[in-house]
C-alpha positions as CSV (number, residue, x, y, z in Angstrom):
1,X,20.4,-5.0,-4.0
2,X,21.6,-7.4,-7.4
3,X,18.9,-9.7,-6.2
4,X,16.1,-6.9,-6.0
5,X,17.3,-5.9,-9.7
6,X,17.2,-9.0,-10.8
7,X,14.1,-10.8,-9.7
8,X,12.5,-7.6,-11.1
9,X,14.1,-8.1,-14.5
10,X,12.7,-11.8,-14.2
11,X,9.1,-10.7,-13.5
12,X,9.1,-8.3,-15.9
13,X,7.3,-9.6,-18.9
14,X,5.0,-11.5,-16.8
15,X,4.4,-7.9,-15.4
16,X,4.2,-6.1,-18.4
17,X,1.8,-8.8,-20.0
18,X,-0.4,-9.2,-16.6
19,X,-0.9,-5.2,-16.1
20,X,-2.0,-4.9,-20.2
21,X,-4.6,-7.8,-19.4
22,X,-5.3,-5.8,-16.3
23,X,-5.4,-2.2,-18.4
24,X,-8.0,-4.0,-20.9
25,X,-10.3,-5.2,-18.6
26,X,-10.1,-2.1,-15.9
27,X,-10.5,-0.1,-19.1
28,X,-13.6,-1.7,-20.6
29,X,-15.0,-1.5,-17.3
30,X,-14.4,2.4,-16.8
31,X,-15.6,3.3,-20.3
32,X,-18.8,1.8,-19.4
33,X,-18.9,4.8,-16.9
34,X,-17.2,7.3,-18.9
35,X,-17.5,10.7,-17.5
36,X,-16.9,12.1,-20.6
37,X,-19.7,10.3,-23.0
38,X,-21.9,8.1,-21.0
39,X,-22.5,9.4,-17.3
40,X,-23.0,13.2,-19.2
41,X,-26.3,11.7,-21.1
42,X,-27.4,9.5,-17.9
43,X,-27.6,12.3,-15.9
44,X,-29.5,14.2,-18.6
45,X,-32.1,11.4,-18.3
46,X,-32.5,12.1,-14.9
47,X,-33.1,15.7,-14.7
48,X,-33.0,18.6,-17.6
49,X,-31.2,21.1,-15.6
50,X,-27.3,21.0,-16.9
51,X,-26.0,22.1,-13.7
52,X,-25.6,18.6,-12.6
53,X,-23.8,17.5,-15.3
54,X,-21.3,20.0,-14.6
55,X,-21.0,18.4,-11.1
56,X,-19.9,15.1,-12.5
57,X,-16.4,16.4,-13.2
58,X,-16.8,18.8,-9.8
59,X,-17.4,16.0,-7.5
60,X,-14.8,13.2,-9.2
61,X,-11.7,15.2,-8.9
62,X,-13.0,17.4,-5.8
63,X,-13.2,14.0,-3.7
64,X,-10.9,12.2,-6.5
65,X,-8.1,14.5,-5.7
66,X,-8.3,14.9,-2.0
67,X,-8.5,11.0,-1.4
68,X,-5.5,10.3,-2.2
69,X,-3.3,11.8,0.2
70,X,-4.6,9.2,2.2
71,X,-3.9,6.0,0.4
72,X,-0.4,7.9,-1.1
73,X,0.7,7.5,2.7
74,X,-0.8,3.7,3.1
75,X,1.1,3.2,-0.4
76,X,4.5,4.8,1.0
77,X,4.5,2.7,4.3
78,X,2.9,-0.8,2.5
79,X,5.4,-3.6,2.6
80,X,3.8,-5.0,-0.5
81,X,2.4,-2.1,-3.2
82,X,0.5,-5.0,-4.9
83,X,-2.0,-6.0,-2.5
84,X,-2.6,-2.2,-1.2
85,X,-3.4,-1.4,-4.5
86,X,-5.5,-4.6,-5.0
87,X,-7.5,-4.2,-1.0
88,X,-7.9,-0.6,-2.6
89,X,-9.1,-1.1,-5.8
90,X,-12.0,-3.7,-4.4
91,X,-13.4,-1.1,-2.9
92,X,-13.5,0.8,-6.1
93,X,-15.3,-2.1,-7.5
94,X,-17.9,-2.1,-4.9
95,X,-18.7,2.0,-5.3
96,X,-19.4,1.0,-9.0
97,X,-21.3,-1.7,-8.0
98,X,-23.4,0.7,-5.8
99,X,-23.9,2.9,-9.2
100,X,-25.5,0.1,-10.8
101,X,-28.0,-0.4,-8.4
102,X,-28.8,3.6,-8.1
103,X,-30.7,2.6,-11.5
104,X,-33.2,0.8,-10.0
105,X,-34.4,4.4,-8.1
106,X,-34.7,6.1,-11.9
107,X,-38.5,5.1,-11.5
108,X,-39.3,7.4,-8.6
109,X,-39.0,10.9,-8.4
110,X,-36.1,13.0,-9.9
111,X,-34.5,13.7,-6.3
112,X,-34.5,10.7,-4.9
113,X,-32.9,9.2,-8.6
114,X,-30.2,12.1,-8.7
115,X,-29.2,11.9,-4.7
116,X,-28.7,8.1,-4.9
117,X,-26.7,8.2,-8.1
118,X,-24.7,11.3,-6.7
119,X,-24.1,9.4,-3.0
120,X,-22.9,6.4,-5.2
121,X,-20.2,8.5,-7.5
122,X,-19.3,10.2,-4.8
123,X,-18.1,7.1,-3.5
124,X,-16.5,5.9,-6.3
125,X,-14.6,9.2,-7.2
126,X,-13.2,8.6,-3.4
127,X,-12.2,5.3,-4.0
128,X,-10.8,6.2,-7.4
129,X,-8.3,8.9,-5.9
130,X,-7.3,6.7,-3.6
131,X,-6.9,3.5,-5.8
132,X,-4.4,5.9,-8.2
133,X,-1.3,6.8,-5.8
134,X,-1.4,3.1,-4.9
135,X,-1.4,1.7,-8.5
136,X,1.2,3.9,-9.6
137,X,3.2,3.0,-6.6
138,X,2.7,-0.8,-8.1
139,X,3.7,-0.3,-11.6
140,X,6.8,1.9,-10.6
141,X,8.0,-1.4,-8.7
142,X,7.3,-4.2,-10.6
143,X,7.8,-2.3,-14.0
144,X,11.7,-0.8,-13.6
145,X,12.7,0.6,-16.7
146,X,10.8,2.2,-19.9
147,X,8.2,3.7,-18.4
148,X,6.8,6.1,-20.7
149,X,6.5,3.3,-23.4
150,X,5.0,1.1,-20.9
151,X,2.3,3.8,-20.7
152,X,2.1,4.0,-24.0
153,X,1.6,0.3,-24.5
154,X,-1.2,0.4,-21.0
155,X,-3.2,3.2,-23.0
156,X,-3.0,1.2,-26.2
157,X,-4.7,-1.9,-24.5
158,X,-7.3,0.4,-22.5
159,X,-8.2,2.0,-26.0
160,X,-8.3,-1.2,-27.3
161,X,-10.9,-2.0,-24.7
162,X,-12.5,1.0,-25.3
163,X,-13.1,0.7,-29.0
164,X,-14.9,-3.1,-28.0
165,X,-17.0,-1.4,-25.0
166,X,-17.9,1.2,-27.1
167,X,-19.8,-0.9,-29.6
168,X,-21.4,-2.7,-26.7
169,X,-22.4,0.9,-25.6
170,X,-23.8,2.0,-28.8
171,X,-25.6,-1.6,-29.4
172,X,-26.8,-1.1,-26.1
173,X,-28.2,2.3,-26.4
174,X,-30.5,1.7,-29.1
175,X,-31.1,-1.7,-28.4
176,X,-32.6,-1.0,-25.0
177,X,-34.8,2.3,-23.5
178,X,-34.0,4.3,-20.3
179,X,-33.1,3.1,-17.7
180,X,-32.7,-0.7,-18.6
181,X,-29.9,0.4,-21.2
182,X,-27.6,2.2,-18.7
183,X,-28.5,-0.5,-16.0
184,X,-27.5,-3.2,-18.2
185,X,-24.4,-1.2,-19.1
186,X,-23.1,-0.6,-15.9
187,X,-23.1,-4.1,-14.8
188,X,-21.0,-5.2,-17.4
189,X,-18.5,-2.7,-16.3
190,X,-18.8,-4.5,-12.3
191,X,-17.7,-7.4,-14.1
192,X,-15.0,-6.1,-15.8
193,X,-13.7,-4.3,-13.4
194,X,-14.0,-7.6,-10.8
195,X,-11.9,-9.6,-13.4
196,X,-9.1,-6.7,-13.7
197,X,-8.9,-6.9,-10.3
198,X,-8.4,-10.7,-10.4
199,X,-6.2,-10.8,-13.1
200,X,-3.7,-8.2,-10.8
201,X,-4.2,-10.9,-7.5
202,X,-3.0,-14.1,-9.6
203,X,-0.6,-12.6,-12.3
204,X,1.6,-9.8,-10.8
205,X,4.8,-10.6,-9.5
206,X,6.7,-8.1,-7.2
207,X,9.5,-7.5,-5.0
208,X,8.6,-6.5,-1.8
209,X,10.0,-3.7,-0.5
210,X,11.9,-3.1,2.7
211,X,10.5,-2.5,5.9
212,X,13.1,-1.4,7.6
213,X,12.7,2.6,6.4
214,X,11.3,5.3,8.7
215,X,7.5,5.4,8.3
216,X,5.8,8.3,6.0
217,X,3.5,10.3,8.4
218,X,0.6,13.1,7.4
219,X,3.1,16.0,8.6
220,X,5.7,14.8,6.1
221,X,3.5,14.6,3.7
222,X,2.8,18.2,4.1
223,X,6.3,19.1,4.3
224,X,7.3,17.8,1.0
225,X,4.0,19.0,-0.9
226,X,5.4,22.5,0.0
227,X,8.8,21.8,-1.0
228,X,7.6,20.6,-4.4
229,X,5.2,23.8,-5.1
230,X,7.9,26.4,-3.8
231,X,10.4,24.7,-6.2
232,X,11.3,25.6,-10.0
233,X,11.2,22.2,-11.2
234,X,10.3,20.1,-13.7
235,X,7.7,19.1,-12.1
236,X,6.2,22.0,-11.0
237,X,6.2,23.5,-14.2
238,X,3.7,20.7,-15.3
239,X,1.7,21.1,-12.4
240,X,1.2,24.6,-13.7
241,X,0.3,23.9,-17.4
242,X,-2.1,20.9,-16.0
243,X,-3.7,23.5,-13.6
244,X,-4.5,25.5,-16.9
245,X,-6.0,21.9,-18.8
246,X,-8.2,21.1,-15.5
247,X,-9.6,24.9,-16.2
248,X,-10.1,24.3,-19.6
249,X,-11.4,20.5,-19.2
250,X,-14.8,21.7,-17.9
251,X,-16.3,22.0,-20.9
252,X,-15.3,18.3,-21.6
253,X,-18.9,17.2,-20.3
254,X,-20.5,19.6,-22.7
255,X,-19.2,18.6,-25.8
256,X,-21.1,15.6,-26.1
257,X,-24.7,17.9,-25.0
258,X,-23.4,20.1,-27.9
259,X,-23.7,17.5,-30.0
260,X,-26.7,15.8,-29.0
261,X,-28.4,19.2,-30.1
262,X,-27.3,19.1,-33.5
263,X,-30.7,18.2,-35.4
264,X,-28.9,16.0,-38.0
265,X,-27.5,13.7,-34.9
266,X,-28.7,9.9,-35.0
267,X,-29.6,7.2,-32.5
268,X,-26.3,5.5,-30.8
269,X,-23.8,9.2,-31.7
270,X,-23.0,8.1,-27.6
271,X,-21.5,5.1,-29.0
272,X,-20.2,6.2,-32.0
273,X,-18.3,9.7,-30.3
274,X,-17.0,6.9,-27.7
275,X,-15.5,4.6,-30.5
276,X,-13.7,7.7,-31.7
277,X,-12.7,8.8,-29.0
278,X,-11.0,5.2,-28.1
279,X,-9.8,4.7,-31.1
280,X,-7.4,7.7,-31.0
281,X,-6.6,7.0,-28.0
282,X,-5.3,3.6,-29.1
283,X,-3.4,5.4,-31.7
284,X,-1.8,8.6,-30.2
285,X,-0.8,6.1,-26.9
286,X,1.8,4.5,-28.5
287,X,2.8,7.8,-29.7
288,X,2.9,9.4,-26.6
289,X,4.6,6.6,-25.3
290,X,7.4,7.4,-27.3
291,X,7.6,11.1,-27.2
292,X,7.4,10.7,-23.5
293,X,10.9,8.3,-23.4
294,X,12.1,10.6,-25.8
295,X,11.4,14.0,-25.0
296,X,9.9,13.5,-21.4
297,X,6.9,14.5,-20.7
298,X,6.9,18.4,-20.9
299,X,6.2,17.5,-24.9
300,X,3.3,16.1,-24.1
301,X,1.6,18.5,-22.2
302,X,2.1,21.2,-24.4
303,X,0.6,18.9,-27.4
304,X,-2.2,18.4,-25.0
305,X,-2.8,21.8,-24.2
306,X,-3.1,23.0,-28.3
307,X,-4.9,20.1,-28.9
308,X,-7.3,21.1,-26.3
309,X,-7.4,24.6,-27.4
310,X,-8.3,23.2,-31.1
311,X,-11.0,21.2,-29.3
312,X,-12.7,24.8,-27.7
313,X,-12.1,26.3,-31.0
314,X,-14.3,23.6,-32.4
315,X,-17.3,23.5,-30.1
316,X,-17.7,27.3,-30.4
317,X,-18.8,27.0,-34.1
318,X,-19.6,23.4,-34.4
319,X,-22.9,22.9,-36.7
320,X,-22.8,19.2,-38.0
321,X,-22.0,15.9,-36.6
322,X,-19.3,15.7,-38.6
323,X,-17.1,18.2,-36.8
324,X,-18.4,16.6,-33.5
325,X,-16.3,13.5,-34.2
326,X,-13.2,15.6,-35.4
327,X,-13.6,17.2,-32.0
328,X,-13.6,14.0,-30.4
329,X,-10.3,13.2,-31.6
330,X,-8.7,16.3,-30.4
331,X,-10.3,15.2,-27.1
332,X,-8.3,12.4,-27.1
333,X,-5.2,14.1,-28.1
334,X,-5.8,16.5,-25.1
335,X,-7.0,14.6,-22.4
336,X,-4.6,11.6,-22.9
337,X,-2.2,13.8,-22.4
338,X,-3.4,15.1,-19.5
339,X,-3.5,11.8,-17.8
340,X,-0.4,10.2,-19.5
341,X,1.8,13.1,-18.6
342,X,0.7,13.2,-15.2
343,X,1.7,9.2,-14.6
344,X,5.1,9.8,-16.3
345,X,5.8,13.0,-14.3
346,X,5.3,11.3,-11.2
347,X,7.1,8.3,-11.4
348,X,10.3,9.9,-13.5
349,X,10.6,13.3,-10.8
350,X,9.3,11.5,-7.6
351,X,12.5,10.8,-5.3
352,X,13.0,7.1,-4.5
353,X,10.0,5.4,-2.9
354,X,7.8,8.0,-2.9
355,X,5.9,7.9,-6.4
356,X,2.5,7.3,-4.3
357,X,3.2,10.9,-2.6
358,X,4.3,12.3,-5.7
359,X,1.2,11.2,-7.1
360,X,-1.1,12.9,-4.5
361,X,0.6,16.1,-4.6
362,X,-0.1,16.1,-8.4
363,X,-3.7,15.9,-7.8
364,X,-4.1,18.1,-4.6
365,X,-2.5,20.6,-6.5
366,X,-5.0,20.1,-9.4
367,X,-8.0,19.4,-7.7
368,X,-8.9,23.1,-6.5
369,X,-8.7,24.0,-10.6
370,X,-11.3,21.0,-11.1
371,X,-13.3,22.3,-8.2
372,X,-13.5,25.9,-9.0
373,X,-14.1,25.6,-12.8
374,X,-16.9,22.7,-12.7
375,X,-18.9,24.5,-10.2
376,X,-18.7,28.0,-12.4
377,X,-19.3,25.6,-15.5
378,X,-22.2,24.4,-13.9
379,X,-23.5,27.9,-12.8
380,X,-22.7,29.4,-16.3
381,X,-24.2,26.7,-18.4
382,X,-27.8,26.9,-16.6
383,X,-27.8,30.6,-16.8
384,X,-26.2,30.7,-20.0
385,X,-25.5,29.7,-23.4
386,X,-22.9,26.6,-24.0
387,X,-20.5,28.4,-25.9
388,X,-19.9,30.5,-23.0
389,X,-17.9,27.5,-21.1
390,X,-16.6,26.8,-24.3
391,X,-15.0,30.1,-25.1
392,X,-13.9,30.1,-21.2
393,X,-12.3,26.9,-21.7
394,X,-10.6,28.6,-25.1
395,X,-9.0,31.4,-22.5
396,X,-7.4,28.6,-20.3
397,X,-5.9,26.7,-22.6
398,X,-4.8,29.9,-24.5
399,X,-3.2,31.1,-21.4
400,X,-1.5,27.6,-20.5
401,X,0.1,27.6,-23.5
402,X,1.1,31.1,-23.6
403,X,2.8,30.6,-19.7
404,X,4.2,26.8,-21.1
405,X,6.1,28.9,-23.7
406,X,7.3,31.8,-21.4
407,X,8.5,28.8,-19.3
408,X,10.7,27.2,-22.4
409,X,12.4,30.6,-23.0
410,X,13.3,31.0,-19.1
């Protein structure tokens, strides 16, 4: 045991630096496939039916949270968390390439372009869900202390990449016409994602786990799942709050659509909003990391609920671009809290060696909320005004705040 701790300490600095570099390239890639800004606009160029925009959230969170079950068991039983993560993330890079290839069908019929895109996107969503548990497992194996601070630094690196990529988005968006602009962006994204995987392969040094333990089976997953959701633990409390956040986040893809409808909006607004979002992520990541180390993930989630509530409120009354840009600062606070709060909680509250399982449990609990809300969101927005979506999100965030407050009293 002492030898293992010694080796983990020995490689700690190297692994932190490597993963921060990985985070830069991976986040650069994923910002070019952003579900918050880039993909909603891309889909809106394929079809005028806003229902399909809501399907971006529906498909991603539905498939990704369910597919995580399989990879969580793979990750738990894997001798090498690094290589289980690398292989699954490699599959994810292939799916990004398929999204890039789907841009070549845009000149065909609307049905064809939507079908090919969403098939590619569905495969990407599955791979994203599979990669999350095994990546968290790798992180918990190679970063053995101050995990909240690490995720704060990781998100700073990610945000820095996003800030740079946002400028690329802004330039390409204006410089080239559709679909060439998105084809170029997606290609850049694929290249950056591949580089991030190469960085992990050659940079991360891990101490392999003892393989003499009992193998974790699918039945074990559901036994533990029942125990977790019936418990009155801190982890369970965070899950409840995140359910309300998940329901409310059905409005996030429509913020950029609301901004696009403002008369005074200028070309390149997607790049500008992405820049604001990622600069805010850059600033708030370190803050959330420090809060997590000092107060735990519950406080982070509470801040996210309040920020999300204000997001929805502003969106309802938004009538100028400046308000839209202010809104994206709050979007950062809210969505970043959901992301970092989840990453921290699955590591600090999980039993030893079960980080990928807790990651998958978290996803499975949240999945129905994302599925139902995003589907209903698509139906509602296709028949009613966008503000109806924002009002429903406001209510959901409000209920989350209320329940969080009641749990604090108890």
